[in-house]
C-alpha positions as CSV (number, residue, x, y, z in Angstrom):
1,M,0.0,0.0,0.0
2,K,1.3,3.4,-1.0
3,N,1.5,6.3,1.4
4,R,-1.4,8.7,1.0
5,Y,-1.6,12.3,2.0
6,M,-4.9,14.1,2.3
7,I,-5.0,17.7,1.3
8,C,-7.9,19.8,2.6
9,Y,-8.8,23.5,1.9
10,S,-11.1,26.2,3.2
11,I,-11.9,29.6,1.9
12,V,-13.2,32.5,3.9
13,T,-14.9,35.5,2.3
14,E,-16.0,38.7,4.0
15,E,-19.6,37.4,3.9
16,S,-18.8,34.0,5.4
17,A,-16.6,35.6,8.1
18,E,-19.7,37.6,9.2
19,Q,-21.6,34.3,9.5
20,G,-18.6,32.7,11.3
21,D,-18.3,30.0,8.7
22,Y,-16.3,29.0,5.5
23,A,-17.6,30.0,2.1
24,E,-16.1,26.8,0.7
25,S,-14.2,23.8,2.1
26,G,-13.4,20.3,1.0
27,I,-10.7,17.8,0.0
28,I,-8.4,18.6,-2.9
29,G,-7.2,15.0,-3.2
30,E,-5.1,12.2,-1.8
31,P,-1.8,12.2,-3.6
32,D,0.4,9.1,-3.4
33,S,3.7,10.9,-3.4
34,L,5.0,13.4,-0.9
35,Y,6.3,15.6,-3.8
36,F,2.8,16.0,-5.2
37,A,1.2,16.4,-1.8
38,L,3.5,19.3,-0.9
39,R,2.9,20.9,-4.3
40,E,-0.8,20.7,-3.7
41,L,-0.4,22.1,-0.2
42,F,1.5,25.2,-1.3
43,E,-0.4,25.8,-4.6
44,T,-3.0,28.5,-4.1
45,R,-6.3,28.7,-5.9
46,T,-5.8,32.5,-6.2
47,S,-2.9,34.9,-6.2
48,A,-2.4,36.4,-2.8
49,V,-1.3,39.9,-2.0
50,D,0.7,39.0,1.1
51,G,1.7,35.5,0.0
52,M,1.9,32.7,2.6
53,Q,1.1,34.1,6.0
54,D,1.6,31.2,8.3
55,I,2.8,27.6,8.2
56,S,2.8,25.1,11.1
57,A,3.2,21.4,11.6
58,S,2.1,19.2,14.4
59,W,2.2,15.5,15.2
60,H,-0.1,13.8,17.7
61,N,-0.8,10.1,18.2
62,G,0.6,9.1,14.9
63,R,-1.1,11.9,12.9
64,L,0.8,14.6,11.0
65,T,-0.9,17.9,10.1
66,I,0.8,20.7,8.2
67,Y,-1.3,23.9,8.0
68,V,-0.7,26.7,5.6
69,E,-2.7,30.0,5.7
70,N,-2.4,32.1,2.6
71,G,-2.7,35.9,2.4
72,M,-5.7,37.8,1.0
73,E,-6.5,37.4,-2.7
74,Y,-6.2,40.9,-4.1
75,K,-9.2,40.8,-6.4
76,T,-11.8,39.3,-4.1
77,G,-10.5,39.7,-0.5
78,D,-10.8,35.9,0.1
79,Y,-8.5,34.0,2.3
80,E,-7.5,30.4,1.6
81,S,-6.0,27.9,3.9
82,R,-4.8,24.3,3.2
83,S,-3.7,21.4,5.3
84,L,-1.9,18.2,4.7
85,H,-2.8,15.2,6.8
86,R,-1.0,11.9,7.1
87,H,-2.1,9.1,9.5
88,N,-0.1,6.2,11.0
89,I,3.2,7.9,10.8
90,T,6.1,7.9,13.3
91,R,7.3,11.2,14.8
92,A,10.7,10.9,13.0
93,S,9.0,10.5,9.6
94,A,6.6,13.4,10.4
95,A,9.6,15.6,11.3
96,R,11.3,14.8,8.0
97,I,8.2,15.7,6.1
98,A,7.8,18.9,8.1
99,R,11.4,19.8,7.2
100,A,10.7,19.2,3.5
101,A,7.8,21.7,3.9
102,G,10.2,24.2,5.5
103,V,8.8,24.1,9.0
104,T,9.8,22.6,12.4
105,L,7.5,20.0,13.8
106,N,5.8,21.1,17.1
């Protein structure tokens, strides 16, 4: 069985923020390779004014999560965030993937 990485996204608009909810959210896919998973994690749906705002990684009970929040999209004012999830992974492997993403594992 190949390793699979789930990539999720959420988009917040001004209107959805007023409602305290996302305008859109879902799963982008489950890439088999780490290379494609990281590419999907950092690829944005829109072009952001401020670029990537925040990136963090955490490991807990065999689950790795890397979270990326992108800056505001200059045309619409939308914010997009993405997260990579990998289950059943050792802390050492999670730390290597976090380093590949350019962040230290918390």
